[in-house]
N, C-alpha and C positions, 0 to 999 in steps of 0.2 A: 504493500500499500504506500502510495505517496502521501507526504504530509502537505499541509496547506502552503507553506513556504516553498516547497519543491514544485508544487502545481503552479504557483505564481511565477516561479522562475521559468518553468517550462513554457508557460503561456507567453511570457516576454520573448523567450527564444523563438518560439513558433511565429510570433508576430514580427520579430526582426527578420527571420527567414523570409516570410511571406512578403514583406516590404522590400527586401533585397531583390527577390525574383521579380516582384511587380515592377521595381524600378529598371531592371534589365529588360523587361518586356516593353515598358514605356519607351525606353531608348531604342529598342528595335522598331517599334512602331513610329517612333519620330523620325527614324532615318531608315525605312524598310529596304533592305538589300536581300531579297529572296536568293538563296544560295551563296550569300556572302556572311552576314552576321547571324543568320538563322537558316536551318534547312539545308546545310551543306551536304550532308549524307544523303538525305531524301533526294536532292537534285541529282546525285550520282545514280540513284535507283531510277528516278524519272527518266534520266537519259538512257539508261539501259532498257527500260520499257520501250522508248521510242525506237531504239535500235532494233529490238526484237520485233517490233511491229513492221518495221520498214525493210529489215535485212535478214531477219531470222535469229534464232536464239544464239548460234555459234558466234555471231558477230558481236555479242554483248561483251565479250572479253577482249576486244581489240582496243588497246590504249589510244590508237589514233582516232577511231571512231568515237570513243568515249570523250576524248578532248574535244572533238568537234561538237558533239551534241551537248556537252556540258557548257560550252561557250554559248551555244544557242539558248540554253536555260537561263544563263545570267549574262547577257551581252553587256559589254561595257564595264563589268565589274571585275576587279582584280583584288584578291585577298592575299595579303602578304603571307608567304610561306606556303601558299597552297599551289597545287598543280592539278594535273589530272587525277581524279579519285578512281582508284581501281574497283572493279567488281569482283569480289572474292567468294560469292556464294554459289553453291550448285544451281544448275539451271531451274530445278523444280521450285525453288524458293524465290525465283524471279517472276514467277507467273503473275502475281497480284499486280506488279508494277507495269506489266504490259497494258492492263486495263486502266490502271490509274493514270497512265501517261496519256490517255485520251482527253483528260483534263489538263489545264494549264499547270505549270509547276506550283504556283501559289494556291490554286484551288485544290490540287491533289494534295499538297502538303497539309492543308487545313483538314481534309477529309481523313487522311491517314493518321493525323495526330489525335483528332477527336475520337476516331474508332480505337486507336490503341489506348488512349487514356480511359475510355469507358470500359474497354475489355480488361484492362489491368485492374481497375477498381472492382469490377464485378468478379474477376477471378479471385482477388484477394479475399473478398467476402466468402466466396464459395470455398476456398481452401481452408480458411480459418474455421468455418462451420463444420466441415468435414473432419478437421484435425482435432478441434477442441469441442465442438458441440454448440458454439456460440459465435456470433459474428464479431468482428473487431470493432472497437469503439471508433467513432468518427475521428477523435483525437489521435488514435494510434494510426489509423489510416493516413491522416494528415502528416504525421511524422515520416511515414514511408514516402509520401508523395513529395515532401519537401527535402528529401535527401538529394545531394547533388547528382548521384547517378541517375535518379529518376528525371530531374530537371534537364540534364544534359541530353538524355535519351530522347525526350520529347522535343526539345529544342532543335536537335539535329535531325529529327525524323528518323531515328534509328530503328532497329528491328529486334531489340532485346526483350520485349514484352513476351514474344514467343519463346525465348529461351528461358525466361522466368517461369512461364507456365510449364514448360517441360521439366524444369528443376522441381517445382512443386509437386507435379504429378509423379515424377520419379520417387520422391520422398514419400507420397501417400502410398504408392505401390509397395515400396520397400517395407514400411511399417506394417502393412497389411499382409505381408507374405506373398505378394504377387510378383514373383520374380521376373517371369516373362514380360509382364506389363511394364515393369520398371525398365528393363532393357529396351523395349519398344519406344518408351518416351525418350531414352537416351539418344535414339536416332534423330530426334529433332534438333539436337545439338550439332548436327552436321551442318546446319546453317553457319556455325563457326566452329569448324572442327578442332581448333586449337583447344577448345574446352575439354576435349577428350584426352589430352596428352597425359593426364595422371590417373583418371578414372579408370581407363582400360587396364593398365598394368596393375592398378590396385585391386580391381575385381578378380584378375587372374591370381594374384597373391592370396586373395581371401577364397579363392576356388569358387567364386560365384558363377558357375557355368551356366545356370539357367538365365541369369541376367544377361551375360554375354550372349547367349543364344538368341534372346529376344532382340538385343541390339543388332545381331548379325542379320536377322529377318528384316528389321526396320531399315538398317543401312543398305541392304541389298535392294530394297524397294526404292529408297531414295536415289540410289546409283542407276537403277534400271529405268526409272522414269526420267531422270536427268539425262541419261545417255540417249533415250528415245527422243527427247526434245532437242538436244544439241548435236547429237551424232558423235562420232569419234573425234573429228576435228574440233568441235566445240569443247569437248572435254579435255583435249590436249592444250587448247588455248586457256582454259581455266588453270591447268597445271603451270602453264608458262606465266600467267599473270600473278599466280601465287608465289612462284619463284622470285618474279620481279619485286614483289612487295616484301619478301623476305630479306632481299638485299637492300631494302629502304627506298625502293621506288614506288611509283604511283601514290604518292602522298601518304605514306604509312606513318610518318611522323613520330619516330621513336622518342623524341624529347618529351612528348605528352603522354607517354604510356606509363603504366603502373607496374612494371615488371623490372627484372634485373637488367634487361636490355636498356631501359631508361637510365638505371643507376650506372650502367656502363657508359652510356652517352655523356652523363655528368662527369664520370671519372675521366673521360677522354678530354674534357676541357683543361685538365691539369697538364703539367709539363712532363709527366712521366710517361715515356713511350710504352704503348701496349697496355696501359692502365684500364682502358675501357673494356677491352676484351677479357682481361684477367678478372675483373669484377663481374661482368655478365656471365661468363662461363662458370666461374667458381660459385657464384651465388646460385645460379640456377641448379647446378649439380648438387650442392649441399642442400637446397630446398627440396629437391626431388627425393633424395636419399631419406631425408627426416620425414617427409610426408608419406612415402611409402612404408617406412619402418613404423611410424607411430600409428598411422591410420590402418596399416596392414595388421597390426597386432591387437588393436584395442577392440573390445566387444561393443557393437552398435545395435544390439537387438531392441533396446528400449527406444521408443520414438524420440525422446529428448536427446538421447546419445546419437541417434541416427541424424536428427537435425543439426546438432553441433558438429558432427563429423562432415556433414555437406557443407557447412559454412567454412570449416577448416580447409576442406578439399578445394572449394571454390576460391579461397584467398591464396592457397598454395599455387593453384593453377594460374591465377592472376599475376603470380610472381614469376613463373617459369615459361609460360606461354610466350612465344616469340612476338606475338601481336596481341596486345591487351591494353584496352583503354578503360577509363573510369565508368563509362556507361555500361560496360559488361558486367559490372558489380550488381546490376539490377537482379541477377539470378540469386543473390544473397537474401533478397527481401522476403520470399515465401518462408524459408526456414527462420530467418530473423523474427518475422512477425509471430510465427508459432511459438518460439521460445520466450518472446516478450509476453505473450498472452499466458504462458505457463510459468511466468515469473522466473524464468532461468537465464535471463540476460538482465543485468542491472541497468538502471536508468543512466548511470555514469557511461556505460559502454554505449548506449544508444546516443547520448549527446556527443560522445566522441566520434562515433560513426557519421553522425549527421553534420556536426559542426566543423570538424577538422578540415575537410576539403574546401568548405566555404571560406574559412579563415585564410587558408593558403591562397585560394584564388584571389581574394580581396587584397591580400598582401602583395601579390604579384603586379598589381597595377601601379602602386607608388614606385615599386622596384624598377618596373620597366620605364616609368617616367623619368626616374633618376638616371638610368643608363642612357636614355635618349638625350637627356640634357648634358650628360658628360661626353657627348659626341660619339656614342656607339649605337646609332639607330639599327645597325645591322644585327645587333644582339637582342632587340626588343622582343621579336617574335619568339626566340628561343627561350627567354626568360618567362614570358607568359605561358609557354608550353610546359616548362618545368613546374610552374606554379599549379598548373592543371594535373600533371601526372604525379609528381612527387608525394602529395598527401595520399593519394590512392595507393601508392607504393608502401607507405608507412602504415596505412590502414590494413593492407593485406598482410604485412608482417605481424601487426597486433592481433588480427582475427585468427591467424594460424597459430600464434603462441597461445592465445585465449583457448582455442579449441584443444590444443594439445594439453593444457592443464585441466580443463574441464571434463574431458573424456575419461571415463573410469578405466582403471587398469583391470587386468584380469583377476587379480586377487581381491578387488573390491566387489566383484560381481557374485 
């Protein structure tokens, strides 16, 4: 139970967050630059939809066509640090954007955002009722929606609501003993397959063969439909653009990520040769080993333990995946919501998770202004990127450590 002073403090924090986001929205509306200061990711999807409609699915992975169509989506707008935004998703997940692209970019973005926001709120209510028998309070839902991962997801027109639904349904299936169904929902993460980098070996270590079997069926269906839509050439083009993104191309923006790759990019700014690669590789290897050892050994049969393990796994994945941004942390919200309703997450942890990224982002603005005034305007975009990515990196470390401590050991069961 929260005390009256705590509730007042939380109300002030919620009001401050709401005002901060409202101010950002007002600034956007005052200087609307669709595909510039909002909807950048959606415009990449919209461009892919237009390409699919006019040239076929395989052409959606052509960087040259993407650059051409993205230029049409936001003519005359140049966003510092941006270039062509790559399409990195299997063809089956691009189908909605073919039809949304029949609308203009602004109208399509509005429809996409409203549908996703409504779907997310309705799903969180459904998930909470199924897991706890009661709906979440409006106040708790507001906390989830005012987290920076949620705001960034909707501002950029991202696709992470689907990933969060898959995470929630995976958890529901695991705690109810429906292993095949859990694996089936994992197939939805093929939208961003880097999310599978730890969970697949972890399931093998835990000998969860039925879960892996369900995933195999789901993955085969995704790949079969995608291959039918794009053909062999389209799938090869997808592989090529993924490889390009892994090397830092198609605006993957490593400086704004929440992983060891971002920490490596920060270390590379030092005068020590090779420091960036040492930090990125060593951190990723250490995190992988610890995650597989800790999560592979601890019992997770209890629903609360399973939710805690999923948060820890998601945080560790955010650290080691080669492409991970803050908005992907939306997948943490369903298990976080459940544990908050079960009073297994402290209000202090909730405040940390919601406030830390916002504080870092706000602090990035005066830092960038100071650097610009000191005659280094070329560094402004990178400073702002680090201000977006570094707090997510710290939160991933904190959540992984928290989960490792909270999970019961074998002798405690």
